[in-house]
Backbone bond lengths (Angstrom), bond angles and torsions (degrees), N, CA, C in turn:
res aa  C-N    CA-C-N  psi(-1)  N-CA   C-N-CA  omega(-1)  CA-C   N-CA-C  phi
1 M - - - 1.485 - - 1.557 109.51 -
2 G 1.333 118.09 119.70 1.444 119.76 177.83 1.526 113.81 -77.47
3 Y 1.271 114.07 179.00 1.532 117.97 179.64 1.510 114.08 -64.54
4 T 1.422 117.40 -41.61 1.485 117.54 173.05 1.496 110.77 -59.87
5 D 1.258 119.26 -44.09 1.477 121.90 -171.93 1.586 107.09 -66.21
6 G 1.287 112.85 -38.53 1.543 116.28 172.95 1.467 118.67 -58.28
7 L 1.370 115.13 -39.70 1.453 124.24 174.57 1.565 112.34 -66.96
8 L 1.317 112.45 -42.76 1.555 116.25 -178.48 1.494 108.79 -66.76
9 A 1.330 116.03 -31.85 1.500 122.13 -175.51 1.525 110.40 -78.57
10 S 1.293 117.90 -13.79 1.467 117.64 -174.79 1.503 112.27 -86.73
11 P 1.278 120.19 126.96 1.490 121.37 171.19 1.513 117.08 -64.12
12 Y 1.357 116.87 -30.93 1.395 121.14 -178.74 1.528 109.68 -75.41
13 A 1.354 120.97 -29.16 1.424 120.52 170.90 1.579 110.57 -63.37
14 S 1.287 117.92 -44.38 1.504 122.28 173.31 1.528 114.24 -58.73
15 L 1.320 114.14 -36.19 1.456 118.86 178.71 1.502 110.93 -71.96
16 F 1.373 115.25 -34.00 1.496 116.70 176.32 1.559 108.92 -70.14
17 L 1.265 118.57 -35.62 1.424 118.37 178.61 1.531 112.68 -64.56
18 V 1.330 114.86 -30.17 1.485 119.75 176.05 1.547 108.73 -72.29
19 A 1.368 116.00 -41.52 1.487 121.53 178.55 1.519 115.77 -55.89
20 V 1.332 111.67 -38.79 1.556 116.25 -178.61 1.428 116.27 -54.18
21 P 1.465 116.86 -59.81 1.422 119.30 175.50 1.513 116.13 -62.87
22 V 1.341 120.39 -34.29 1.355 122.75 175.47 1.599 112.16 -57.63
23 A 1.338 116.92 -45.04 1.410 126.91 179.80 1.481 109.85 -64.84
24 L 1.415 119.40 -44.61 1.453 122.38 175.91 1.620 107.29 -65.76
25 L 1.250 121.52 -34.91 1.437 120.75 175.83 1.553 112.19 -63.95
26 L 1.253 115.91 -45.73 1.463 117.76 179.02 1.482 115.00 -62.21
27 R 1.396 113.75 -42.52 1.394 120.81 176.49 1.610 115.82 -61.31
28 T 1.374 112.87 -40.35 1.421 117.18 178.13 1.556 111.34 -72.54
29 G 1.341 117.49 -41.00 1.485 121.57 174.78 1.508 109.48 -60.89
30 L 1.305 118.81 -38.50 1.394 119.34 -177.41 1.646 111.47 -66.04
31 L 1.297 110.83 -38.26 1.477 118.67 176.81 1.513 108.31 -61.74
32 L 1.335 118.19 -42.54 1.398 121.23 -178.30 1.512 111.73 -62.67
33 I 1.342 118.02 -38.90 1.465 121.09 -179.07 1.550 110.95 -74.77
34 V 1.343 115.17 -45.61 1.415 119.45 -176.41 1.512 115.28 -68.23
35 R 1.286 118.03 -41.35 1.465 128.88 -176.39 1.423 113.64 -104.35
36 R 1.356 110.59 61.12 1.443 117.51 179.57 1.527 116.08 -67.84
37 N 1.256 112.93 -27.60 1.537 119.98 -178.14 1.561 112.36 -85.59
38 A 1.238 118.74 6.25 1.472 122.91 176.37 1.553 109.50 -63.25
39 P 1.271 121.58 154.16 1.475 125.82 172.52 1.475 111.94 -49.52
40 Q 1.319 114.94 144.60 1.497 118.13 179.02 1.468 113.76 -57.61
41 R 1.302 117.12 -34.03 1.489 123.22 -173.73 1.610 103.45 -68.04
42 T 1.304 118.91 -43.22 1.479 123.18 178.90 1.504 108.96 -64.19
43 R 1.399 118.26 -42.16 1.448 118.98 -177.43 1.543 109.01 -70.56
44 D 1.311 120.20 -34.63 1.532 122.02 176.53 1.519 108.18 -65.97
45 R 1.293 120.08 -38.99 1.405 121.12 178.77 1.540 114.12 -62.61
46 R 1.336 110.25 -46.80 1.547 115.52 178.99 1.473 110.87 -67.19
47 L 1.362 119.47 -31.92 1.539 118.78 -177.64 1.635 102.74 -70.45
48 T 1.360 117.46 -40.54 1.471 119.71 179.23 1.632 109.88 -55.11
49 L 1.443 109.26 -43.33 1.530 115.05 179.33 1.421 111.48 -60.64
50 V 1.437 115.80 -36.35 1.447 116.88 -177.09 1.487 112.06 -60.85
51 F 1.371 118.16 -42.23 1.373 125.21 -178.21 1.558 110.95 -69.16
52 I 1.278 117.65 -35.34 1.461 122.97 -179.07 1.500 108.84 -70.74
53 F 1.354 118.18 -47.52 1.496 120.63 177.28 1.543 110.01 -63.04
54 A 1.324 118.48 -37.97 1.461 121.34 -178.33 1.600 108.01 -64.73
55 A 1.360 114.19 -38.88 1.491 115.54 -177.57 1.576 105.89 -72.58
56 F 1.330 120.11 -35.90 1.450 114.47 -179.56 1.614 109.15 -71.20
57 A 1.362 117.02 -31.75 1.424 115.79 179.84 1.512 113.11 -67.13
58 V 1.389 115.42 -40.08 1.422 119.57 178.64 1.518 113.11 -67.68
59 G 1.324 116.06 -40.18 1.495 122.80 170.57 1.475 116.29 -53.61
60 A 1.360 111.61 -52.31 1.466 116.51 176.61 1.580 119.18 -63.39
61 L 1.380 109.95 -32.44 1.418 119.30 178.83 1.593 104.90 -69.95
62 A 1.365 120.40 -50.55 1.432 118.58 173.56 1.469 119.04 -49.16
63 V 1.354 115.97 -47.84 1.441 125.24 -177.72 1.616 105.57 -62.10
64 M 1.288 117.88 -40.84 1.504 118.65 -176.74 1.582 106.75 -70.59
65 V 1.238 116.63 -47.48 1.448 116.95 -179.63 1.596 112.45 -57.60
66 I 1.299 113.91 -44.11 1.501 118.65 174.64 1.522 112.75 -57.44
67 A 1.369 117.13 -42.64 1.453 123.93 -171.37 1.513 109.18 -78.71
68 H 1.316 117.75 -37.97 1.446 118.80 -167.28 1.514 113.10 -126.93
69 G 1.260 119.51 -5.32 1.546 122.61 174.99 1.414 111.60 87.70
70 I 1.376 113.43 153.99 1.449 121.84 -177.07 1.559 113.84 -68.83
71 G 1.443 109.25 -21.94 1.465 112.95 -176.27 1.526 113.80 -67.14
72 F 1.342 115.37 -31.14 1.473 118.36 -179.14 1.525 108.09 -70.86
73 L 1.394 116.77 -38.93 1.442 118.50 -176.89 1.568 111.81 -62.28
74 V 1.301 116.40 -32.53 1.540 114.18 -173.33 1.537 106.79 -97.94
75 A 1.265 119.89 6.53 1.497 121.09 174.09 1.532 110.19 -63.99
76 S 1.283 117.67 149.85 1.482 119.02 -177.57 1.459 112.45 -66.36
77 E 1.470 118.65 -40.57 1.423 119.24 -175.22 1.584 110.42 -68.25
78 A 1.369 115.11 -31.24 1.403 120.43 -178.79 1.584 109.14 -69.86
79 L 1.311 114.15 -41.27 1.457 118.52 -176.82 1.539 108.10 -72.25
80 V 1.305 122.32 -36.83 1.466 121.45 172.61 1.542 113.89 -63.44
81 F 1.322 116.53 -38.92 1.423 123.65 -179.05 1.637 106.02 -64.86
82 F 1.324 111.51 -49.08 1.423 116.91 -178.73 1.464 115.21 -61.80
83 T 1.250 118.62 -41.88 1.512 124.86 -179.43 1.507 108.37 -66.62
84 I 1.400 119.30 -49.39 1.378 117.17 179.97 1.492 114.70 -64.02
85 T 1.367 119.74 -38.76 1.446 125.20 177.75 1.542 109.61 -60.06
86 V 1.379 117.71 -48.50 1.529 120.66 -179.69 1.564 107.42 -62.35
87 V 1.293 118.91 -45.43 1.492 117.54 -178.46 1.601 113.49 -62.13
88 V 1.339 111.95 -43.22 1.457 114.70 -178.16 1.501 109.28 -67.00
89 L 1.344 117.48 -49.19 1.445 120.86 -178.20 1.538 111.35 -61.54
90 S 1.277 117.49 -40.51 1.530 122.70 176.82 1.478 108.42 -57.81
91 A 1.275 120.13 -49.47 1.456 123.71 -179.19 1.531 111.00 -63.59
92 G 1.386 115.43 -38.04 1.457 114.90 172.99 1.411 119.00 -64.75
93 F 1.456 117.86 -36.22 1.393 122.68 178.11 1.642 113.10 -71.31
94 V 1.378 113.92 -36.16 1.384 117.38 -175.74 1.550 109.63 -80.01
95 F 1.306 116.08 -46.46 1.540 118.93 178.46 1.506 107.30 -106.88
96 V 1.328 115.69 82.99 1.441 121.36 -172.49 1.495 110.14 -63.54
97 R 1.380 117.58 -51.78 1.447 120.55 -174.59 1.547 110.60 -76.22
98 V 1.229 124.66 -35.76 1.438 125.77 -178.12 1.612 108.88 -75.45
99 V 1.344 115.36 -50.28 1.410 116.79 -173.36 1.501 114.38 -111.16
100 G 1.326 117.79 -36.52 1.470 124.48 -176.54 1.490 114.92 -62.67
101 I 1.329 120.62 -48.79 1.528 124.71 -177.32 1.585 103.34 -70.94
102 P 1.313 122.97 -50.22 1.455 115.79 179.47 1.516 114.71 -60.27
103 L 1.360 118.91 -32.58 1.397 124.28 179.21 1.500 109.64 -67.31
104 L 1.354 118.13 -39.81 1.431 123.66 175.85 1.563 111.76 -62.22
105 F 1.302 116.34 -39.35 1.528 122.81 179.02 1.557 105.67 -69.18
106 I 1.350 120.58 -45.72 1.435 119.73 179.05 1.579 112.48 -60.58
107 A 1.355 113.62 -40.98 1.522 112.69 176.29 1.414 113.80 -66.89
108 S 1.354 120.51 -32.96 1.489 122.26 172.69 1.558 111.50 -56.42
109 V 1.373 112.09 -45.28 1.499 116.19 -176.48 1.463 108.85 -66.77
110 F 1.356 118.53 -38.81 1.533 120.94 -177.74 1.548 107.73 -67.01
111 L 1.320 119.50 -32.26 1.504 121.09 179.62 1.571 110.42 -68.90
112 V 1.317 112.83 -40.66 1.467 114.03 174.48 1.478 114.08 -64.89
113 M 1.365 116.76 -42.74 1.477 122.58 -180.00 1.555 106.75 -62.02
114 G 1.337 114.21 -43.09 1.417 121.54 -174.55 1.602 109.03 -58.22
115 A 1.349 117.78 -38.18 1.460 118.31 -179.61 1.509 108.36 -65.35
116 Y 1.305 118.36 -38.93 1.473 121.82 175.67 1.489 116.69 -70.21
117 M 1.327 114.78 -23.40 1.536 122.87 -178.87 1.553 108.32 -76.25
118 T 1.181 117.45 -16.20 1.495 122.65 -175.41 1.510 113.31 -116.22
119 R 1.293 119.26 -22.92 1.380 128.95 -175.46 1.603 119.58 -44.41
120 P 1.382 113.67 -53.44 1.429 117.49 -175.54 1.528 112.17 -76.09
121 W 1.269 120.01 -12.86 1.390 122.59 -173.57 1.543 115.59 -116.61
122 Q 1.307 114.72 137.72 1.473 119.31 -179.68 1.623 110.64 -81.59
123 P 1.350 117.43 138.24 1.432 114.03 -179.07 1.544 112.72 -70.20
124 V 1.292 115.81 144.15 1.454 123.63 -178.27 1.507 104.49 -120.98
125 A 1.321 120.46 117.00 1.470 123.53 177.53 1.545 108.44 -159.31
126 G 1.317 112.99 162.45 1.392 118.57 176.24 1.497 117.43 91.20
127 A 1.370 119.54 163.72 1.471 120.89 -178.28 1.515 115.66 -63.50
128 E 1.321 114.60 -32.50 1.576 115.71 -176.59 1.530 106.40 -85.22
129 A 1.342 114.44 150.35 1.385 125.23 179.52 1.543 106.96 -67.94
130 R 1.270 123.43 139.37 1.404 132.71 178.44 1.549 110.62 -85.82
131 E 1.337 117.51 127.46 1.450 120.51 175.87 1.504 110.47 -80.73
132 L 1.382 116.68 114.07 1.417 120.30 -177.04 1.528 112.04 -92.67
133 A 1.222 119.02 -25.13 1.509 120.57 -175.98 1.529 109.16 -164.06
134 V 1.290 114.94 165.69 1.480 121.62 176.93 1.515 105.20 -132.11
135 V 1.335 118.29 125.65 1.445 125.13 179.09 1.489 107.37 -109.41
136 T 1.284 118.63 117.99 1.520 121.09 -179.99 1.552 103.70 -110.39
137 V 1.312 116.37 129.30 1.479 124.09 -175.87 1.624 103.29 -90.09
138 L 1.270 116.29 107.93 1.490 123.61 177.19 1.501 112.02 -75.13
139 S 1.352 117.10 -34.48 1.393 115.26 178.70 1.621 102.82 -163.38
140 S 1.292 115.74 149.87 1.458 122.50 178.43 1.497 113.38 -148.31
141 A 1.327 114.61 126.94 1.452 122.14 174.84 1.476 108.11 -130.22
142 E 1.416 114.48 -176.10 1.425 116.96 179.02 1.480 113.77 -65.20
143 E 1.337 117.75 -31.73 1.380 122.32 -168.37 1.545 113.72 -106.23
144 T 1.335 119.48 -19.26 1.439 120.25 177.95 1.460 113.15 -157.87
145 M 1.315 120.54 153.64 1.423 128.17 173.97 1.469 113.62 -133.26
146 R 1.330 114.55 150.51 1.456 124.09 178.60 1.485 105.09 -112.16
147 L 1.384 118.64 124.78 1.546 118.67 176.90 1.515 110.92 -124.28
148 E 1.289 114.33 143.85 1.418 116.62 174.32 1.553 108.76 -111.63
149 V 1.346 111.18 114.57 1.512 113.47 -172.72 1.572 109.81 -106.44
150 S 1.269 114.13 127.81 1.500 121.44 -175.81 1.541 103.35 -113.74
151 P 1.362 119.14 98.82 1.499 121.18 -175.55 1.564 112.51 -70.39
152 Y 1.254 117.25 -23.51 1.495 118.72 -179.19 1.565 109.96 -122.01
153 P 1.325 118.36 83.67 1.430 123.19 -175.42 1.502 116.33 -52.92
154 G 1.235 117.83 129.45 1.510 122.30 178.85 1.444 113.47 100.42
155 E 1.376 119.51 -8.23 1.409 123.74 176.07 1.574 114.93 -95.07
156 P 1.299 116.95 148.72 1.511 114.50 -169.63 1.544 110.79 -81.56
157 T 1.372 119.00 -13.00 1.445 119.87 176.57 1.512 109.60 -122.66
158 G 1.349 113.21 174.06 1.486 118.22 176.94 1.523 109.86 107.45
159 E 1.286 123.47 -3.40 1.435 121.87 -179.08 1.524 110.36 -73.63
160 D 1.345 117.27 146.24 1.517 122.17 -178.82 1.461 107.38 -134.61
161 I 1.361 116.70 130.00 1.452 117.24 174.15 1.434 112.88 -90.95
162 V 1.341 118.03 127.45 1.430 129.96 -176.76 1.535 113.47 -113.34
163 R 1.308 117.97 126.66 1.448 122.08 172.38 1.467 115.06 -110.89
164 L 1.306 118.13 122.82 1.409 121.55 -171.06 1.507 111.47 -137.14
165 P 1.284 123.70 147.34 1.407 126.64 175.53 1.598 112.03 -69.90
166 G 1.289 112.33 154.49 1.511 116.62 176.21 1.528 111.20 82.70
167 N 1.309 116.09 -171.21 1.474 122.47 -178.86 1.498 112.21 -133.67
168 R 1.248 119.51 19.35 1.441 120.74 171.58 1.579 105.92 -132.42
169 F 1.390 108.00 150.83 1.501 113.19 -175.24 1.558 110.27 -146.46
170 A 1.304 117.01 158.50 1.440 123.28 175.92 1.471 106.63 -139.57
171 V 1.338 121.04 161.77 1.498 122.01 178.63 1.500 107.86 -124.00
172 T 1.258 116.61 156.65 1.470 122.11 179.11 1.629 105.49 -114.15
173 V 1.275 112.31 125.62 1.433 120.29 178.84 1.511 109.40 -105.31
174 E 1.329 113.59 131.29 1.482 121.50 172.05 1.508 107.09 -96.97
175 M 1.364 115.37 131.03 1.475 120.27 -179.26 1.395 109.05 -129.86
176 V 1.436 116.47 146.87 1.393 124.34 178.57 1.554 110.79 -128.24
177 S 1.327 113.43 125.01 1.476 119.87 -176.87 1.597 106.18 -104.64
178 Y 1.312 113.09 129.24 1.436 116.35 177.51 1.614 111.66 -110.42
179 H 1.378 113.06 133.76 1.463 117.26 179.96 1.520 104.20 -63.46
180 P 1.363 112.43 154.55 1.451 117.51 179.16 1.591 119.85 -59.03
181 Y 1.376 113.61 -20.53 1.494 116.97 178.45 1.518 112.26 -75.39
182 W 1.375 117.22 -3.88 1.449 121.21 171.38 1.460 110.91 -95.51
183 F 1.368 112.53 39.00 1.467 119.44 -174.03 1.545 115.79 -59.12
184 F 1.351 116.65 -28.16 1.504 119.81 -176.90 1.557 111.51 -70.86
185 L 1.320 119.28 -5.61 1.415 125.10 168.85 1.526 115.06 -74.86
186 G 1.304 112.41 -23.08 1.454 119.02 176.54 1.512 117.70 77.22
187 R 1.422 119.17 18.36 1.367 124.07 -176.56 1.527 105.73 -155.76
188 S 1.349 112.44 165.74 1.434 119.51 173.17 1.572 113.07 -118.48
189 L 1.373 114.65 -19.18 1.425 121.46 -178.70 1.421 110.19 -150.53
190 G 1.319 115.70 137.70 1.407 127.64 178.08 1.540 111.73 -131.36
191 A 1.327 119.80 157.03 1.435 122.35 -176.35 1.510 112.67 -160.24
192 R 1.308 117.28 150.95 1.512 123.01 172.88 1.455 109.48 -147.98
193 V 1.312 117.90 152.12 1.477 125.37 170.75 1.450 109.14 -74.92
194 E 1.349 114.48 119.19 1.478 121.05 -175.06 1.512 110.74 -88.80
195 N 1.434 118.94 -47.88 1.411 121.17 -175.77 1.456 110.85 -156.50
196 V 1.403 115.61 170.26 1.454 120.46 178.36 1.554 105.24 -124.07
197 T 1.352 112.23 136.80 1.563 116.98 -176.55 1.533 106.14 -124.93
198 S 1.279 112.80 139.62 1.472 122.36 173.68 1.528 108.26 -81.90
199 V 1.343 116.25 139.12 1.493 121.89 -177.51 1.454 111.34 -120.99
200 D 1.271 118.85 122.13 1.525 122.44 179.32 1.581 107.43 -86.25
201 E 1.324 115.93 111.94 1.520 120.28 -176.49 1.525 108.88 -67.07
202 N 1.353 121.76 -18.00 1.473 124.63 -171.85 1.574 102.87 -95.85
203 G 1.287 118.96 -5.33 1.515 118.73 -177.76 1.555 113.58 74.31
204 G 1.312 117.62 10.76 1.527 117.83 179.04 1.531 108.73 -104.77
205 G 1.243 113.47 161.83 1.496 119.40 178.95 1.532 110.79 77.63
206 E 1.292 117.08 -179.44 1.464 125.07 176.19 1.501 107.27 -108.52
207 A 1.345 115.22 140.57 1.401 123.35 177.36 1.629 106.15 -77.18
208 E 1.315 112.43 143.51 1.398 119.63 177.98 1.537 114.66 -115.59
209 T 1.249 115.73 140.33 1.468 122.26 -174.24 1.519 114.56 -118.03
210 R 1.274 122.96 130.29 1.343 130.72 175.25 1.515 115.94 -113.42
211 A 1.363 115.19 112.69 1.444 113.60 -179.40 1.502 114.80 -79.47
212 L 1.351 115.75 144.44 1.440 120.78 -179.11 1.475 111.21 -78.53
213 P 1.411 122.73 165.33 1.459 122.37 -179.63 1.549 107.20 -62.87
214 D 1.373 110.02 144.84 1.509 122.51 174.30 1.521 111.54 -62.93
215 P 1.299 120.86 119.25 1.437 123.21 175.42 1.514 115.02 -69.14
216 C 1.346 117.82 -21.04 1.485 119.75 177.99 1.507 108.64 -81.36
217 E 1.294 117.78 125.68 1.458 125.86 179.99 1.483 115.35 -97.49
218 D 1.310 117.99 -7.55 1.558 116.53 -178.37 1.522 105.55 -137.12
219 G 1.257 113.84 167.11 1.477 125.57 -179.50 1.498 113.36 -61.16
220 L 1.393 117.17 -41.68 1.448 123.12 -177.07 1.587 108.70 -62.13
221 C 1.340 115.13 -42.63 1.449 117.23 -179.20 1.538 112.82 -66.72
222 R 1.350 114.74 -37.00 1.441 117.06 -178.45 1.621 110.36 -75.60
223 L 1.354 117.53 -28.20 1.399 123.36 175.70 1.554 109.42 -63.24
224 I 1.296 115.57 -52.38 1.400 123.35 -177.61 1.502 113.94 -64.37
225 R 1.325 115.78 -40.28 1.525 124.38 178.49 1.472 107.62 -62.74
226 S 1.419 117.66 -43.72 1.439 117.52 -175.98 1.431 114.37 -70.77
227 S 1.380 118.22 -18.22 1.460 117.49 179.54 1.578 113.28 -111.43
228 M 1.301 112.46 20.37 1.474 116.77 178.28 1.479 113.19 -62.86
229 D 1.358 121.16 -36.01 1.462 122.61 -179.14 1.494 112.23 -63.53
230 T 1.326 121.68 -21.26 1.464 123.84 178.05 1.555 113.10 -86.70
231 V 1.260 116.64 -8.09 1.392 120.32 178.79 1.593 115.46 -77.74
232 P 1.293 124.00 118.88 1.506 123.48 -178.48 1.460 108.11 -61.46
233 G 1.396 111.88 133.56 1.392 118.81 178.50 1.495 115.65 92.98
234 I 1.270 119.49 -0.99 1.486 123.09 -174.33 1.521 105.31 -127.43
235 D 1.328 115.08 124.87 1.428 123.63 -179.21 1.500 113.52 -116.75
236 V 1.358 122.14 119.69 1.421 122.55 177.59 1.494 109.68 -106.64
237 R 1.366 118.53 134.06 1.489 121.39 176.15 1.562 108.87 -148.12
238 R 1.256 114.27 168.72 1.416 122.87 -175.35 1.574 110.88 -131.27
239 E 1.333 115.11 139.64 1.511 118.66 -179.03 1.509 108.10 -142.35
240 E 1.332 113.60 134.67 1.325 119.73 -179.26 1.545 113.71 -98.36
241 T 1.257 121.09 141.77 1.521 124.13 -176.41 1.493 105.31 -79.52
242 A 1.344 111.53 169.66 1.484 120.19 172.13 1.555 105.69 -73.62
243 A 1.281 116.76 151.36 1.436 120.79 177.93 1.502 116.89 -76.96
244 V 1.314 119.84 142.41 1.444 124.20 -178.89 1.553 107.86 -124.78
245 E 1.298 115.68 154.22 1.498 119.60 178.66 1.475 110.95 -81.18
246 A 1.277 118.40 131.94 1.458 122.13 -179.99 1.502 113.41 -82.66
247 E 1.413 115.70 111.56 1.484 120.53 176.94 1.503 109.97 -105.97
248 T 1.244 111.33 132.94 1.523 118.14 -172.37 1.471 113.92 -56.95
249 L 1.279 116.98 130.39 1.580 131.39 177.54 1.457 107.81 66.90
250 V 1.352 120.51 26.32 1.453 123.41 173.22 1.541 107.36 -100.07
251 E 1.380 116.40 137.07 1.410 120.34 173.10 1.505 112.21 -99.13
252 Y 1.407 112.94 133.47 1.432 119.69 -178.92 1.625 108.02 -114.78
253 A 1.272 115.27 137.17 1.501 118.64 179.34 1.566 105.83 -104.39
254 V 1.396 110.97 135.87 1.394 117.37 175.73 1.585 105.60 -96.62
255 L 1.280 116.40 112.69 1.539 120.22 -176.67 1.483 110.77 -111.10
256 M 1.348 108.94 155.60 1.528 116.35 -179.09 1.527 107.45 -145.29
257 S 1.331 118.35 131.81 1.458 119.29 177.38 1.531 111.79 -92.54
258 E 1.329 116.80 172.53 1.451 117.39 177.97 1.524 113.17 -68.77
259 A 1.288 117.00 -19.71 1.492 123.07 177.05 1.520 110.21 -72.92
260 G 1.358 120.39 -16.85 1.416 123.76 -179.25 1.431 116.01 102.02
261 E 1.365 118.37 8.28 1.436 122.26 -176.90 1.563 106.70 -85.16
262 V 1.305 113.56 141.18 1.500 116.25 179.95 1.532 107.04 -130.42
263 E 1.344 114.33 149.53 1.453 124.63 -177.16 1.444 112.99 -162.58
264 I 1.310 116.20 159.94 1.432 126.32 -179.32 1.631 107.86 -111.08
265 K 1.348 113.30 127.84 1.488 117.45 -178.74 1.482 104.71 -131.40
266 T 1.397 117.40 152.53 1.452 121.91 166.19 1.477 112.07 -68.86
267 R 1.282 115.75 135.08 1.559 119.31 -179.42 1.611 106.67 -77.16
């Protein structure tokens, strides 16, 4: 699912599209009431805009109800989101210099932060499980194994050679869940393979873990990623897969479903 598909699938994005014409409708109606002494031509133009914005609002509302159902519209979270959005947008449209321009600046900052809030993690959506990584066993013996981990399948770079003791391994997946009101991110779930761990099937010895390369290439990305747990509506958690036996020259796919289930399967 691409970014546009993620936006189209979000009910909160549809609700935002309803809030925009409603806010413009309130702003234009307010101007009609406050500026009664305006020229008749100006009042007629504003009255026309009232009907146009009302038509857009009704049309957007109808599309949202058809796409997401009336149940979402009457939910308390949706009503709170809609009310806050309409109030903020209306204030921005009425007081352009005092509220509108700062609001535009804040929105720009959020868009930049949003890019970093999704960058390290691959989007996971749809009925089919998403392939997060491919682990190729280069060699495997009783005491050691060499694994080639490709965190981003299909790309020519990004492989990492991992040497671990034993002949069984598991991977840890870091996953991030985004609340629907983060709709502008274009996803609800992201994930990445964080590390590979050797597993002793006999229960002896200590397991060893090798972390994979950090996907964040700059300080801002690392700073935002480290504080993700403190952001309302964003949940970061980790889950380890069941261990599999490493067979030489066999490729293993690390898969994750939209429900958050991770597993390793032979490709």
